C-alpha positions in Angstrom: 20.9 27.7 8.8 17.8 27.0 6.6 19.6 27.5 3.1 22.4 25.1 4.5 19.9 22.3 5.4 18.2 22.6 2.0 21.3 22.4 0.2 22.6 19.3 2.3 19.2 17.6 1.9 19.1 18.4 -2.0 22.9 16.7 -2.3 21.6 13.7 0.0 18.5 13.1 -2.0 20.2 13.6 -5.6 22.9 10.9 -4.6 20.5 8.6 -2.8 17.5 8.1 -4.9 17.4 5.3 -7.5 15.3 6.7 -10.3 14.9 3.4 -12.0 13.5 1.4 -9.3 12.1 1.3 -5.8 14.8 1.1 -3.0 16.2 2.4 0.3 17.7 5.7 -1.3 14.0 7.2 -1.6 13.5 6.7 2.4 16.6 8.2 3.1 15.9 11.2 0.4 12.6 11.8 2.1 13.8 12.1 5.9 16.6 14.3 4.7 14.0 16.7 3.2 12.0 16.4 6.4 14.9 17.3 8.5 15.6 20.4 6.3 12.1 21.5 6.7 12.0 20.9 10.1 14.6 23.3 10.4 12.8 25.8 8.2 9.7 25.4 10.5 11.3 26.1 14.1 14.3 28.4 13.1 12.4 31.6 12.4 14.9 34.1 14.0 15.4 36.1 10.7 19.2 37.5 10.4 20.0 41.1 10.6 20.6 42.7 7.2 24.6 42.5 7.9 24.4 38.5 8.4 25.0 38.7 12.1 22.2 37.1 14.5 20.1 39.7 16.0 20.3 39.8 19.7 17.1 39.6 22.4 16.0 42.9 21.3 15.2 41.9 17.6 13.5 38.6 18.8 9.6 38.6 17.6 7.3 38.8 20.4 5.9 35.7 21.5 2.9 34.7 19.2 4.0 36.9 16.4 4.5 35.5 13.1 7.4 37.1 10.9 7.1 36.6 7.3 10.6 36.1 5.6 10.2 39.1 3.3 9.4 41.5 5.9 12.9 42.6 6.0 13.7 42.2 2.4 15.3 45.1 0.8 15.4 47.2 4.0 18.3 49.1 5.6 17.1 49.0 9.3 19.1 48.1 12.4 18.5 44.6 13.9 16.3 45.9 16.8 13.6 46.9 14.2 13.4 43.7 12.7 10.7 42.1 14.5 8.5 45.4 14.1 8.9 45.4 10.5 7.1 41.8 10.1 4.1 43.4 12.2 4.3 46.6 10.2 4.0 44.6 6.9 0.3 43.3 8.3 -1.0 46.7 8.2 0.8 48.1 5.3 -0.8 45.2 3.1 2.5 43.5 2.3 1.6 40.1 0.7 2.7 36.9 2.6 3.4 33.4 0.9 0.2 33.2 -0.9 0.1 36.7 -2.3 -2.6 38.0 -0.3 -2.6 40.8 2.5 -1.3 40.1 5.5 -3.2 40.8 8.9 -0.4 40.1 11.5 -0.7 43.8 13.1 -4.4 43.6 13.0 -4.8 40.1 14.8 -1.8 41.1 17.1 -4.3 43.9 18.2 -7.3 41.7 18.5 -9.0 42.4 15.4 -10.2 39.2 13.2 -8.3 38.3 10.2 -9.4 38.5 6.5 -12.4 36.4 6.1 -10.6 35.0 3.0 -6.9 34.9 3.9 -5.0 36.2 6.5 -1.7 35.9 8.2 -2.4 34.9 12.0 -0.2 36.4 14.6 -2.1 34.4 17.3 -5.5 32.9 17.8 -8.0 35.4 16.5 -11.5 36.0 18.3 -13.6 33.2 17.5 -11.3 31.0 15.6 -9.0 28.0 16.4 -5.4 28.5 16.6 -3.6 26.4 13.5 -3.7 22.7 14.2 0.0 21.5 14.1 -1.0 18.1 14.7 -2.5 17.9 11.4 0.9 19.0 9.7 2.6 16.2 11.7 0.1 13.7 10.6 0.6 14.2 7.0 4.3 14.5 7.2 4.0 11.0 8.8 2.1 9.8 6.1 4.4 11.0 3.1 7.3 9.1 5.0 5.1 5.9 5.2 4.1 6.2 1.7 7.6 6.7 0.6 8.9 3.9 2.6 7.0 1.5 0.7 9.6 1.6 -1.9 11.9 0.0 0.4 9.4 -3.0 1.5 7.8 -3.8 -1.8 9.3 -4.2 -5.1 6.3 -3.7 -7.4 7.1 -0.3 -9.5 3.4 0.5 -10.2 2.4 0.2 -6.3 5.1 2.5 -5.8 4.3 4.9 -8.4 1.0 5.3 -6.6 2.4 5.7 -3.3 4.6 8.7 -4.8 1.9 10.4 -6.2 -0.3 10.2 -3.0 3.3 11.3 -1.1 3.1 14.4 -3.3 -0.5 15.0 -2.2 0.4 14.6 1.5 3.5 16.7 1.4 1.7 19.6 0.1 -0.8 19.4 2.9 2.0 18.9 5.5 4.0 22.0 4.1 1.1 24.6 3.4 -1.4 22.8 5.5 -5.3 22.9 4.9 -8.6 21.5 5.7 -11.1 22.7 3.7 -11.8 21.7 -0.1 -11.0 25.4 -1.2 -7.8 25.4 1.1 -6.4 22.1 -0.4 -6.7 23.2 -4.0 -5.0 26.5 -3.0 -2.3 24.8 -1.3 -1.6 22.6 -4.4 -1.7 25.8 -6.5 0.5 28.0 -4.2 3.3 25.3 -3.8 5.0 25.3 -7.2 4.7 29.0 -7.3 6.5 29.3 -3.9 9.9 28.9 -5.5 9.8 32.2 -7.1 8.8 34.1 -4.1 11.4 32.2 -2.2 14.2 33.4 -4.3 14.6 37.0 -2.8 14.3 35.5 0.7 17.1 33.0 -0.4 19.0 35.7 -1.9 18.9 37.6 1.5 20.0 34.5 3.4 23.4 34.0 1.6 26.5 34.1 3.6 28.2 37.4 4.0 31.8 38.8 5.2 31.7 39.0 8.7 34.5 40.2 11.2 36.1 37.1 11.1 36.7 37.0 7.4 34.9 35.8 4.3 31.9 33.4 5.3 32.1 31.4 2.0 35.7 31.0 2.3 35.4 29.6 5.6 32.3 27.3 4.7 34.5 26.2 1.7 37.2 25.2 4.1 35.3 23.5 6.4 33.8 21.2 3.6 37.3 20.7 2.1 38.6 19.3 5.4 35.8 17.2 6.0 35.8 15.5 2.8 39.9 15.1 3.3 39.1 13.5 6.7 36.6 10.9 4.9 38.4 10.2 2.0 41.5 9.3 4.0 40.1 7.4 6.7 37.5 5.6 4.5 40.2 4.3 2.1 42.2 2.9 5.4 38.9 1.3 6.6 38.1 -0.2 3.0 41.6 -1.8 2.7 41.1 -3.3 6.3 38.0 -5.0 5.6 36.5 -6.4 2.3 33.0 -6.2 3.7 33.2 -2.6 4.9 34.8 -2.0 1.1 31.8 -3.7 -0.6 29.7 -1.3 1.5 31.7 1.7 0.6 31.6 0.7 -3.3 27.9 0.3 -3.1 27.6 4.1 -1.6 30.1 5.8 -4.1 28.5 7.4 -7.0 29.6 6.4 -10.6 32.4 9.4 -11.4 31.7 10.8 -15.3 30.9 13.7 -16.9 27.3 12.3 -17.6 26.9 11.1 -14.0 28.1 14.6 -12.6 25.6 16.7 -14.9 22.9 14.2 -14.0 23.5 14.5 -10.2 23.8 18.6 -10.8 20.3 18.6 -12.3 18.8 16.5 -9.6 20.1 18.5 -7.0 19.1 21.7 -8.4 15.6 20.2 -9.2 15.0 18.8 -5.6 16.7 21.9 -4.1 14.1 24.3 -5.8 11.2 22.1 -4.4 12.7 22.2 -0.7 13.6 25.9 -0.9 9.9 26.6 -2.0 8.7 24.3 1.0 10.8 25.8 3.4 9.6 29.2 2.4 6.0 28.1 3.1 6.7 27.0 6.3 8.8 30.0 7.5 5.8 32.3 5.9 2.7 30.2 6.8 -0.6 31.1 4.9 -3.7 30.8 6.7 -5.6 28.4 4.4 -8.1 27.0 7.0 -10.3 30.3 6.4 -10.6 29.6 2.6 -14.1 28.3 2.1 -16.3 28.5 -0.9 -19.3 30.7 -1.0 -22.3 29.3 0.2 -24.6 28.1 -2.6 -28.0 29.9 -3.2 -30.6 27.8 -1.5 -33.3 26.2 -3.9 -36.8 25.9 -3.1 -37.8 22.9 -1.3 -39.8 21.4 -4.0 -37.1 21.9 -6.5 -34.6 19.4 -4.4 -37.1 17.0 -2.8 -38.6 15.8 -5.9 -35.3 14.7 -7.8 -33.8 13.0 -4.7 -36.9 11.2 -3.8 -37.2 9.7 -7.5 -33.6 8.8 -7.2 -34.0 7.1 -3.8 -36.9 5.4 -5.4 -34.8 3.9 -8.5 -32.1 3.2 -6.0 -34.4 1.2 -4.0 -35.9 -0.9 -7.0 -32.0 -1.4 -8.1 -31.0 -2.5 -4.7 -33.9 -5.1 -4.2 -32.8 -6.8 -7.4 -29.4 -7.0 -6.1 -30.6 -8.7 -2.6 -32.4 -11.2 -4.8 -29.0 -12.1 -6.4 -27.0 -11.8 -3.3 -29.4 -13.9 -1.1 -30.1 -16.8 -3.0 -32.2 -15.7 -6.3 -29.3 -15.8 -8.8 -30.6 -18.3 -10.8 -33.6 -16.9 -11.9 -32.0 -13.4 -12.6 -29.5 -15.3 -14.8 -32.1 -17.2 -16.8 -34.1 -13.8 -17.3 -31.0 -12.4 -18.4 -29.7 -15.1 -20.4 -26.2 -14.8 -19.2 -23.5 -16.8 -17.4 -22.7 -16.1 -13.7 -19.1 -14.7 -14.8 -20.5 -12.9 -17.5 -23.5 -11.4 -15.1 -20.6 -10.4 -12.7 -18.4 -8.7 -15.1 -21.0 -7.0 -17.1 -22.0 -4.4 -14.5 -19.3 -3.8 -12.4 -17.8 -0.7 -14.2 -21.4 0.8 -14.1 -21.8 0.3 -10.5 -18.5 1.9 -9.6 -19.4 5.0 -11.9 -23.1 4.8 -10.0 -21.1 5.2 -6.7 -18.9 7.9 -7.7 -21.4 10.1 -9.1 -23.9 9.5 -6.0 -21.1 11.5 -3.9 -21.6 14.1 -6.7 -25.0 14.2 -6.0 -24.9 14.4 -2.3 -22.2 17.2 -2.5 -24.8 19.2 -4.8 -27.7 18.5 -2.6 -25.5 19.7 0.7 -24.7 22.9 -1.2 -28.1 24.0 -2.4 -30.7 22.3 -0.2 -32.1 24.7 2.6 -31.9 23.5 6.1 -33.3 26.7 7.7 -36.5 24.8 9.1 -37.1 21.6 11.1 -38.8 20.2 8.3 -36.0 21.1 5.9 -33.5 19.4 8.0 -35.9 16.4 8.5 -36.2 15.9 4.8 -32.5 16.5 4.1 -31.7 13.8 6.6 -34.3 11.4 5.2 -33.3 11.7 1.7 -29.6 11.8 1.6 -29.6 9.4 4.6 -31.7 7.1 2.5 -29.4 7.3 -0.4 -26.2 6.9 1.5 -27.5 3.7 3.1 -28.6 2.4 -0.7 -25.6 3.6 -2.2 -23.7 1.1 0.4 -25.5 -1.8 -0.8 -24.5 -0.9 -4.5 -21.0 -0.8 -3.2 -21.5 -4.3 -1.9 -23.2 -5.6 -5.0 -20.2 -4.1 -7.2 -17.7 -5.9 -4.8 -19.7 -9.2 -5.2 -19.5 -9.0 -9.0 -15.8 -8.4 -8.8 -15.3 -11.6 -6.7 -17.4 -13.7 -9.1 -15.5 -12.1 -12.0 -12.1 -12.7 -10.2 -12.9 -16.2 -9.6 -14.1 -17.0 -13.2 -10.9 -15.2 -14.8 -8.5 -14.9 -12.2 -6.9 -12.1 -10.1 -5.1 -9.2 -11.7 -3.9 -5.8 -10.7 -6.7 -3.8 -12.0 -9.3 -5.8 -10.3 -7.4 -5.8 -7.0 -6.9 -2.2 -7.2 -10.6 -1.4 -8.0 -11.7 -3.5 -5.4 -9.6 -1.5 -3.0 -11.6 2.0 -4.7 -14.6 0.5 -3.8 -13.9 -0.6 -0.3 -12.9 3.1 -0.1 -16.0 4.3 -1.6 -17.9 2.3 1.2 -16.1 4.1 3.8 -16.5 7.6 2.3 -20.5 6.6 2.3 -20.3 5.7 5.9 -18.6 9.0 6.6 -21.0 10.9 4.6 -24.0 9.2 6.4 -22.4 10.4 9.4 -22.0 14.0 8.2 -25.7 13.9 7.0 -27.2 13.1 10.6 -24.8 15.5 12.2 -25.6 18.5 9.6 -21.9 19.1 9.5 -19.2 18.1 7.4 -16.3 20.5 8.1 -14.4 17.4 9.5 -14.8 15.3 6.4 -12.3 16.8 3.6 -9.2 15.5 5.7 -10.7 12.3 6.4 -11.3 11.8 2.7 -7.7 12.2 2.0 -6.8 10.3 5.0 -8.7 7.4 4.2 -7.4 7.3 0.8 -3.9 7.4 2.3 -4.9 4.6 4.5 -6.4 2.5 1.7 -3.3 2.7 -0.1 -1.1 1.9 2.5 -3.4 -1.1 3.5 -2.9 -2.2 -0.3 0.7 -2.2 0.4 0.8 -4.0 3.4 -1.2 -6.9 1.8 1.6 -7.3 -0.4 -0.5 -7.0 -3.9 1.6 -8.8 -6.4 2.1 -11.7 -4.0 -1.7 -11.8 -3.2 -2.7 -11.7 -7.1 -0.1 -14.7 -7.2 -1.3 -16.7 -4.3 -5.0 -16.4 -5.5 -4.1 -17.4 -9.2 -2.1 -20.6 -7.7 -4.8 -21.5 -5.2 -7.4 -21.2 -8.5 -4.8 -23.5 -10.5 -5.0 -26.2 -8.1 -8.7 -26.2 -8.0 -9.3 -25.8 -12.0 -6.1 -26.4 -13.7 -6.0 -23.2 -15.1 -3.4 -20.3 -14.9 -2.2 -17.4 -16.9 1.6 -18.0 -16.9 2.1 -15.2 -19.2 0.5 -13.0 -16.5 2.2 -14.1 -13.8 5.6 -13.9 -15.3 5.1 -10.2 -15.6 4.3 -9.8 -11.8 7.3 -8.2 -9.8 9.6 -10.1 -7.4 7.1 -9.7 -4.6 5.1 -12.8 -6.0 8.2 -15.1 -6.2 7.3 -16.6 -3.0 3.9 -17.7 -4.2 4.6 -18.7 -7.6 7.4 -20.8 -6.1 4.5 -23.3 -5.4 3.7 -24.2 -8.9 4.8 -27.3 -10.2 7.3 -27.7 -12.9 7.5 -26.8 -15.5 5.0 -23.8 -14.7 7.2 -22.8 -11.8 10.1 -22.2 -14.2 7.9 -20.5 -16.7 6.3 -18.1 -14.4 9.6 -17.3 -12.7 12.0 -17.0 -15.7 11.1 -13.5 -16.3 11.4 -12.4 -12.8 14.5 -13.8 -12.3 15.9 -12.6 -15.7 15.2 -8.9 -14.5 15.9 -9.1 -11.0 18.8 -6.5 -10.6 21.7 -6.6 -8.2 21.0 -4.3 -5.4 23.4 -1.8 -3.4 22.5 0.3 -0.4 20.6 3.1 -2.2 18.6 0.1 -4.1 18.2 -1.9 -1.3 14.8 -3.6 -1.3 13.0 -6.5 1.2 11.0 -7.8 -1.7 13.7 -8.2 -4.1 16.1 -9.4 -1.5 13.7 -12.2 -0.2 13.1 -13.1 -4.0 16.7 -13.2 -4.7 17.5 -15.7 -1.6 14.7 -17.8 -2.9 15.5 -18.1 -6.2 19.4 -18.9 -5.2 18.1 -21.9 -3.2 15.8 -23.1 -6.0 17.3 -21.8 -9.3 14.8 -21.4 -12.2 15.1 -24.6 -14.7 16.1 -25.1 -18.2 12.6 -26.0 -19.2 11.7 -22.3 -19.0 12.9 -22.1 -22.4 10.4 -23.9 -24.0 7.6 -22.6 -22.2 4.9 -22.0 -24.9 3.0 -19.2 -23.0 6.0 -16.7 -22.2 6.5 -13.8 -24.2 8.4 -14.0 -27.5 11.7 -12.7 -26.0 12.2 -15.7 -23.7 10.5 -18.5 -25.7 
């Protein structure tokens, strides 16, 4: 069942995914992959060696996790299949990560291996695996990929795809600690090679009713024949349905077929490895870095106290700039306001990132055994966190000044979003410092990053950039038409507000590169831009725009 679901999902994904642009096909592919992986996670009844479905005697007892390779290479009867999975833990048979299993030990009430174990149920002193975590990461993955259907900006969709890879790994492998997350990232690519024997054992075999392979091929042939006959009849009866079918049908050629087979094999390999990890889940929640060797109180208090003093001096200067003393600072520095805003932004962004590393190091090596240690820990790190928030606000203020002086761009918007995310992280770190507990922090770090990216997609960045620049043009009479013409189709509604000939100059490239979409490449942003340009076409004055790239001058 799992192999069939993986094969169907791979074929659907290879057919629907438009690798050249964002579109609906990406969402269809991830939904098909999710359905296949849900099948792997819920259908854990292993087939008997002869290919038949085991009866009640071979079903594993409640709470027992049976690894897929537990019955690999064995010649046993179906009623011993479940016992093989339990015996594998005590015999040292590896699980999906290659670490020795502990299913039998936990079934008898013994605690799992402190580094990595295979849980057979809630072990003494440990909480059961948090299934809602995997569900949350799966929903986040679908939400990130769905951005390709809503937004036309390719750079935004690339960022969402990279984040979807991270959340997809966490949804499949499951981890809450930093070391567990890194391990999940390392075992996911290697899971394919460990899944091959498991997949080979699940291939169809001849049964009492004849060849399983032959019967499956006959079913596929009958399905294709029925769809072909009735699809042709419906297409000839209705022109709209015929257009829909034409958009769905792939290009039939040698090159297209080879490309589809390659994509199908690549996607199928990834899904097979993910299905194996879901069928043989590893206990990554128990992976934690060894505690650092505590240093003496003086060795960490003095550096942090001096760093707090330096931050306090800098923050006092920033407060002077933010609340009315900017003229004095600018006269002293001899810079313009825009130059002052631009000059220190990147340095402040680096300071905010390095401060998180300092806090992490102090958390690892600063002792907290006595009440005095805990008081100093809260005081020094809490002060550093609060001052860092002011640094983040100063960096955002400088970026605002810079954007007002020179206009909004994608890079400036993304960096401002990163600064906002760093501000949220400092708030979370401050809570962890006060509570002296941070086991809940790593998942929230990834979760807030995903929410920040989804929030960036929700505000429609290319349109927001265009609106800011159009508003700036109405106030100052200045706009970079060359940069505006390089935005995606999402920016068309905002650029449409420009007067002629600037409107045509800004929209000419976008209209020229706007492709014709079908079902697989359907995109709401491009559809809205296409409708607007159909109502108000680009004028011929765009051919003489002096600020456009050479290819449209």
